[in-house]
C-alpha positions in Angstrom: -26.3 -22.0 -57.8 -26.5 -25.6 -58.5 -26.6 -27.7 -55.6 -25.2 -31.1 -55.2 -27.4 -34.3 -55.3 -26.1 -37.4 -53.5 -26.7 -40.7 -55.5 -28.7 -43.8 -54.5 -31.9 -45.2 -55.4 -33.0 -45.2 -51.8 -32.4 -41.4 -51.7 -34.5 -40.7 -54.9 -37.1 -42.8 -53.4 -37.1 -40.9 -50.2 -37.2 -37.3 -51.5 -39.5 -37.9 -54.1 -42.7 -37.4 -52.3 -41.5 -34.5 -50.2 -40.3 -32.7 -53.4 -43.4 -33.1 -54.9 -45.1 -31.8 -51.8 -42.9 -28.8 -51.6 -43.8 -27.9 -55.3 -47.5 -28.6 -54.8 -47.7 -26.7 -51.7 -46.3 -23.6 -52.9 -48.6 -20.6 -53.4 -47.9 -17.7 -55.4 -47.3 -15.5 -52.6 -45.0 -17.7 -50.1 -44.8 -16.1 -46.5 -41.9 -14.5 -45.1 -40.4 -16.9 -42.6 -38.9 -16.1 -39.3 -37.1 -18.6 -37.0 -36.3 -17.8 -33.8 -34.1 -20.1 -31.9 -33.0 -19.3 -28.3 -30.1 -20.7 -26.6 -30.3 -23.2 -23.5 -33.8 -22.2 -22.7 -35.6 -25.2 -21.1 -39.0 -26.6 -22.1 -40.4 -25.4 -18.9 -39.1 -21.6 -18.7 -42.1 -20.0 -20.7 -45.2 -19.3 -18.9 -47.3 -21.1 -21.5 -45.1 -24.4 -20.6 -46.0 -24.0 -17.1 -43.3 -21.5 -16.0 -44.5 -20.0 -12.6 -42.1 -17.2 -11.8 -40.4 -16.1 -15.0 -42.2 -13.4 -17.2 -42.9 -14.2 -20.8 -45.8 -12.6 -21.8 -45.0 -12.4 -25.5 -44.2 -16.0 -25.7 -47.5 -16.7 -24.2 -49.2 -14.4 -26.4 -47.3 -16.3 -29.3 -48.6 -19.2 -28.1 -52.2 -18.1 -27.8 -52.0 -16.5 -31.3 -50.4 -19.9 -32.6 -50.0 -23.6 -32.1 -48.1 -24.9 -29.1 -46.4 -28.1 -29.6 -45.5 -30.3 -26.4 -43.5 -33.0 -28.1 -40.7 -31.4 -30.4 -37.1 -32.3 -30.3 -33.6 -30.4 -30.9 -31.5 -32.0 -33.2 -29.2 -33.0 -30.4 -28.6 -32.2 -26.6 -25.8 -29.7 -27.1 -25.3 -26.5 -29.4 -23.3 -27.1 -32.8 -24.8 -30.8 -33.6 -28.2 -29.4 -33.0 -27.6 -26.6 -35.3 -26.4 -28.8 -37.9 -29.4 -30.9 -38.0 -31.6 -28.1 -38.1 -29.6 -26.5 -40.9 -29.4 -29.5 -43.1 -32.1 -31.7 -42.3 -30.2 -34.7 -41.4 -30.2 -36.3 -38.2 -27.1 -37.1 -36.0 -26.3 -40.2 -37.9 -25.8 -38.4 -40.9 -25.3 -34.6 -40.5 -21.8 -33.1 -40.7 -21.5 -31.6 -37.2 -21.9 -34.2 -34.7 -20.3 -32.5 -31.4 -19.1 -29.2 -30.4 -15.6 -30.2 -30.8 -14.0 -32.8 -33.3 -12.3 -36.0 -32.2 -10.4 -35.8 -35.5 -9.6 -32.9 -37.4 -11.7 -29.8 -36.8 -10.3 -26.3 -37.0 -8.1 -24.6 -34.0 -7.6 -25.7 -30.6 -11.1 -26.2 -30.1 -11.4 -28.5 -32.9 -14.5 -27.2 -34.6 -15.8 -28.8 -37.6 -17.4 -26.6 -40.2 -20.0 -27.4 -42.9 -18.3 -28.3 -46.2 -19.0 -27.0 -49.6 -21.5 -30.2 -50.4 -23.6 -29.7 -47.2 -27.0 -28.1 -48.4 -28.3 -25.8 -45.7 -32.2 -24.6 -45.7 -30.9 -21.0 -46.2 -29.5 -22.2 -49.6 -33.0 -23.6 -50.8 -35.1 -21.0 -49.5 -32.4 -18.6 -51.2 -32.8 -20.3 -54.6 -36.9 -20.0 -54.1 -36.5 -16.1 -54.1 -35.9 -15.5 -50.4 -33.6 -12.6 -49.4 -32.0 -14.6 -46.4 -30.5 -13.2 -43.0 -29.3 -14.2 -39.9 -28.4 -12.7 -36.6 -27.1 -14.4 -33.1 -24.8 -17.5 -33.0 -23.7 -19.7 -35.8 -21.3 -22.3 -34.5 -21.1 -24.2 -38.0 -18.0 -22.6 -39.4 -14.9 -20.9 -38.1 -13.3 -17.8 -40.3 -12.0 -18.8 -43.5 -13.7 -22.1 -43.8 -16.4 -23.2 -46.4 -19.0 -23.3 -43.4 -19.3 -19.4 -42.8 -22.9 -18.2 -43.3 -22.4 -16.3 -46.3 -21.1 -19.5 -48.0 -24.2 -21.5 -46.7 -26.9 -19.3 -48.1 -27.1 -16.4 -46.0 -27.0 -13.1 -47.9 -26.3 -11.2 -44.7 -25.4 -12.2 -41.2 -24.3 -10.5 -37.6 -23.1 -12.3 -34.8 -20.7 -15.2 -33.5 -19.3 -17.7 -35.7 -17.7 -19.6 -32.6 -19.8 -20.8 -29.5 -17.2 -20.6 -27.2 -17.0 -16.9 -28.2 -20.7 -16.4 -27.9 -20.5 -16.9 -24.0 -19.0 -13.4 -23.8 -21.9 -11.0 -23.9 -19.6 -7.8 -23.5 -17.4 -9.1 -26.5 -14.9 -6.5 -28.2 -15.9 -7.8 -31.7 -18.5 -9.7 -33.6 -18.7 -10.7 -37.5 -20.7 -9.0 -40.1 -20.8 -10.7 -42.9 -17.0 -11.7 -43.6 -15.8 -8.7 -41.6 -14.8 -8.5 -38.0 -16.5 -5.6 -36.4 -15.0 -3.7 -33.2 -17.5 -3.1 -30.6 -15.6 0.1 -29.2 -18.0 0.4 -26.2 -16.5 -3.0 -24.9 -13.0 -2.1 -25.4 -10.5 -1.8 -22.4 -12.6 -3.6 -20.2 -15.8 -1.4 -20.7 -19.3 -3.0 -20.9 -21.7 -0.5 -23.0 -22.4 -2.8 -25.6 -24.5 -6.1 -24.8 -24.5 -8.4 -27.8 -27.9 -9.6 -27.5 -29.3 -6.0 -27.8 -27.3 -5.7 -31.0 -29.0 -8.9 -32.5 -32.5 -7.6 -31.6 -31.6 -4.5 -33.2 -30.3 -6.1 -36.5 -33.5 -8.2 -36.3 -35.7 -5.1 -36.6 -33.5 -3.5 -39.1 -33.6 -6.3 -41.2 -37.3 -6.4 -41.3 -37.6 -2.7 -41.9 -35.2 -3.0 -45.1 -36.7 -6.2 -46.4 -40.4 -5.4 -46.0 -41.5 -5.1 -49.5 -39.8 -8.5 -50.6 -40.2 -11.9 -49.2 -37.3 -12.8 -46.7 -36.4 -15.6 -44.5 -34.6 -14.4 -41.2 -33.0 -17.0 -39.1 -32.6 -15.7 -35.2 -30.4 -18.0 -33.2 -30.4 -15.4 -30.3 -27.8 -16.3 -27.6 -29.7 -15.7 -24.5 -30.2 -17.1 -22.0 -27.0 -19.2 -22.5 -24.2 -18.6 -19.9 -22.0 -16.9 -19.0 -24.6 -15.5 -16.6 -24.2 -11.6 -17.2 -27.4 -9.2 -18.1 -27.5 -5.4 -17.9 -30.7 -5.6 -15.5 -32.0 -8.1 -13.3 -35.6 -6.8 -14.2 -38.1 -7.4 -11.5 -35.9 -10.4 -10.0 -33.2 -8.8 -8.1 -35.0 -9.2 -4.8 -36.1 -12.9 -5.2 -34.8 -15.2 -2.7 -32.7 -17.3 -5.4 -29.3 -18.5 -6.3 -27.6 -15.6 -8.1 -27.7 -17.4 -11.6 -31.5 -18.3 -11.2 -32.0 -14.4 -11.1 -30.1 -14.0 -14.1 -31.2 -16.6 -16.1 -34.8 -15.2 -15.3 -34.0 -11.7 -16.6 -32.3 -13.2 -19.6 -35.6 -15.0 -20.6 -37.7 -11.8 -19.7 -35.2 -9.6 -21.9 -35.4 -11.8 -25.0 -39.2 -12.2 -24.4 -39.2 -8.2 -24.6 -37.4 -8.1 -27.9 -39.8 -11.1 -29.0 -42.4 -8.6 -28.3 -40.6 -5.6 -30.2 -40.4 -7.8 -33.4 -44.0 -8.9 -33.5 -45.1 -5.3 -32.8 -42.9 -4.1 -36.1 -44.6 -6.9 -38.1 -48.2 -5.5 -37.2 -46.8 -1.9 -37.9 -45.6 -2.9 -41.4 -48.6 -4.8 -42.2 -46.6 -8.2 -42.2 -48.1 -10.0 -39.6 -50.2 -12.1 -41.6 -47.9 -12.4 -44.4 -45.4 -14.0 -41.7 -44.7 -17.4 -40.5 -42.8 -17.2 -37.0 -41.3 -20.1 -35.0 -40.2 -20.0 -31.5 -37.9 -22.7 -30.0 -34.7 -23.4 -28.0 -31.6 -25.2 -29.4 -31.4 -28.0 -26.8 -32.7 -28.8 -23.2 -32.0 -26.4 -20.2 -28.5 -26.3 -18.8 -29.8 -26.4 -15.4 -32.9 -28.2 -14.1 -33.4 -25.5 -11.1 -35.7 -28.0 -9.4 -38.0 -26.5 -6.9 -37.7 -23.0 -8.0 -37.9 -22.5 -11.8 -38.1 -26.1 -12.8 -36.4 -25.2 -16.1 -36.9 -28.7 -17.8 -40.4 -28.9 -16.7 -41.7 -32.7 -15.9 -38.6 -34.4 -17.8 -35.6 -36.4 -16.6 -32.1 -34.9 -17.5 -30.7 -31.6 -18.9 -28.6 -30.1 -21.6 -25.9 -32.7 -22.8 -27.9 -36.0 -22.1 -30.4 -37.5 -24.5 -33.2 -38.2 -22.0 -36.3 -35.7 -22.4 -34.8 -32.8 -20.4 -31.7 -32.6 -23.0 -33.7 -33.2 -26.1 -37.5 -31.9 -25.8 -37.8 -28.2 -26.6 -40.4 -25.5 -26.7 -41.8 -25.0 -29.9 -44.5 -22.6 -31.2 -45.6 -21.8 -34.6 -47.8 -18.7 -35.6 -49.1 -18.0 -39.0 -52.5 -16.2 -38.8 -55.3 -17.7 -40.9 -53.2 -20.8 -41.5 -52.1 -22.3 -38.1 -54.8 -22.4 -35.6 -55.0 -20.2 -32.6 -54.7 -21.3 -29.3 -54.1 -25.2 -30.3 -51.9 -27.6 -28.4 -50.4 -30.3 -30.2 -48.5 -33.3 -28.7 -47.5 -34.7 -32.5 -43.7 -35.6 -32.2 -41.4 -34.0 -34.5 -37.7 -32.6 -34.6 -35.3 -30.4 -36.0 -34.6 -32.8 -39.0 -38.0 -32.0 -40.2 -37.4 -28.1 -40.1 -35.7 -27.9 -43.5 -38.5 -30.0 -45.6 -41.0 -28.0 -43.6 -39.6 -24.5 -44.7 -39.4 -25.6 -48.1 -42.9 -26.8 -48.2 -43.9 -23.5 -46.5 -41.5 -21.2 -49.1 -42.3 -23.2 -52.2 -38.6 -24.4 -52.4 -37.1 -27.9 -53.8 -35.5 -30.1 -51.3 -32.0 -31.0 -52.4 -29.5 -33.2 -50.8 -29.8 -36.1 -48.5 -32.6 -35.3 -45.9 -33.9 -37.6 -42.9 -36.9 -35.4 -41.9 -40.2 -34.9 -43.5 -42.3 -31.7 -43.9 -44.8 -31.1 -41.1 -46.8 -28.7 -42.6 -49.8 -30.5 -42.7 -49.7 -31.1 -39.0 -49.1 -27.5 -38.5 -52.0 -26.8 -40.8 -54.2 -29.1 -38.5 -54.4 -32.0 -40.9 -53.2 -35.6 -39.8 -49.9 -37.2 -40.3 -50.2 -40.6 -38.9 -46.6 -41.7 -40.2 -45.3 -39.3 -37.4 -46.3 -41.8 -34.7 -45.0 -44.8 -36.5 -41.7 -43.4 -37.9 -38.3 -43.3 -35.7 -36.6 -40.2 -34.8 -32.7 -40.7 -34.2 -29.8 -38.8 -32.0 -26.4 -39.7 -31.2 -23.7 -38.4 -29.1 -19.9 -39.0 -28.2 -19.5 -37.4 -24.9 -18.5 -40.3 -22.3 -18.8 -42.8 -24.7 -21.0 -43.5 -27.9 -24.8 -43.3 -27.1 -27.7 -43.4 -29.1 -31.4 -42.6 -28.7 -34.6 -43.0 -30.6 -38.0 -41.9 -30.2 -40.8 -44.2 -31.7 -44.4 -43.3 -31.1 -45.0 -43.8 -27.4 -41.3 -45.4 -26.9 -38.1 -43.9 -26.3 -34.9 -46.2 -26.2 -31.5 -45.4 -25.3 -28.3 -47.4 -25.8 -24.9 -46.9 -24.2 -22.1 -48.5 -25.8 -19.9 -47.8 -22.6 -22.1 -50.2 -20.7 -23.5 -52.2 -23.4 -26.7 -51.4 -21.8 -30.4 -50.7 -23.8 -33.0 -48.8 -22.0 -36.9 -48.5 -23.0 -39.1 -46.4 -21.6 -42.9 -45.7 -22.5 -43.3 -41.8 -22.7 -47.2 -42.0 -22.1 -47.0 -43.4 -18.7 -43.5 -42.5 -17.6 -42.4 -39.3 -19.1 -39.3 -39.3 -16.5 -37.7 -42.2 -18.0 -37.4 -44.2 -14.9 -39.1 -47.5 -15.6 -37.1 -49.6 -18.0 -39.0 -51.9 -19.9 -36.4 -53.2 -22.1 -36.6 -56.8 -20.7 -40.3 -56.8 -21.4 -40.5 -55.4 -24.9 -38.1 -57.7 -26.8 -39.5 -57.1 -30.1 -39.4 -53.2 -29.7 -35.9 -53.3 -28.5 -34.8 -55.4 -31.6 -36.6 -53.1 -34.0 -35.1 -50.0 -32.4 -31.6 -51.8 -32.5 -31.6 -52.3 -36.0 -32.8 -48.9 -36.7 -29.7 -47.4 -34.7 -27.3 -49.8 -36.6 -28.8 -48.4 -40.0 -29.2 -44.7 -39.1 -25.4 -44.3 -38.1 -23.0 -43.5 -40.9 -19.4 -43.4 -39.8 -18.2 -39.9 -39.6 -14.4 -38.6 -40.5 -14.5 -36.4 -37.7 -16.3 -38.6 -34.6 -15.5 -42.3 -34.0 -17.9 -45.0 -32.9 -18.1 -47.0 -30.5 -14.6 -46.6 -29.2 -14.8 -42.7 -28.3 -12.5 -40.9 -26.3 -14.1 -39.0 -23.5 -14.1 -35.4 -24.1 -16.0 -32.7 -22.4 -18.4 -31.1 -25.1 -18.3 -27.1 -24.2 -20.6 -24.7 -25.9 
């Protein structure tokens, strides 16, 4: 497959060093890659991130066996745009999907905007590098019959939900297997016998067994612990003196943790443990703070849907025996736009198309990358007005077009983003504002700054 390249001397200059790095870092036996991204799990929902009540022994073991990152950011504060950044390596000023619903165009009543033929994904690049590619869970980047379905975006096989609203229904009566709509007979006529997450976990194990002799990339956008808050068992939380949704959330996190444990046990059983790099993260911040009980977003302000730290900062653990240090904790800042070039570097694939992220493989391997503290990372969103955010080393800046207000926070001393220093740091604000202006490229599906107020569901 010949992938499209976007013109421009600036693009060539940007991509050249990273393309060269991908080629130089490839090894004859590139590892299997498993990228597990759960849904709406907050930064503070796992024990290794300070959780006191929810049982996550397998996530915690993954952190002990690998490196836990404290300052990793999602592609966006809600589902679809975050996934678009992850798949394309383009931040929200450039990537195709910038919200859960398009303001102009889009498919169906929900106005879902799909990826287009010219949009290059990490799965397409790894497939070109010889990987068998699989996915199970929630896609959110292409409705049926569009150019954005997984099989047209680099995945050899996949199983799950195309539409993020559909993914709210755990006892759905159908899922997609490649381009086929598969009926779940156990959920017809009001029955609830086939829990979709359990089917995704089974697909995961089956895929690994079938591909164990080759080289595979397995993307696991599992749907737990996203609402609706329905789960087959409340586990050990049934008798807790908590709100009902808190109990279900905790049980969902423990259930996905159990299935992570099953996956890791299978890798060891098949002799793939040291041949596989495993990533674990969430797609955005926690949907509820749950303060005073679970404290799902940890010590940060906000939650899913806003661009403060609580909406963007996510757990991230990377395990690769013999390569990534065990038990290490890193505060180096990076974000979902870096995933595509990083996986390319790991898998010996060539980066193609416009990419805003950089490979953070050196950081994962324990090397220093000072440029990660001096670059700016960018986000934007269109819910309630056009808003932009930037992380630049210690600084976090926010611009709200509706209020024409700029806020600046020093994350080293104020991770709750409460003390606005914009008036005292005029030069920092000036540079951030210039970067925000340059980073935003107009979208045919979203307009800025005059943005209609549309509630983003998903």
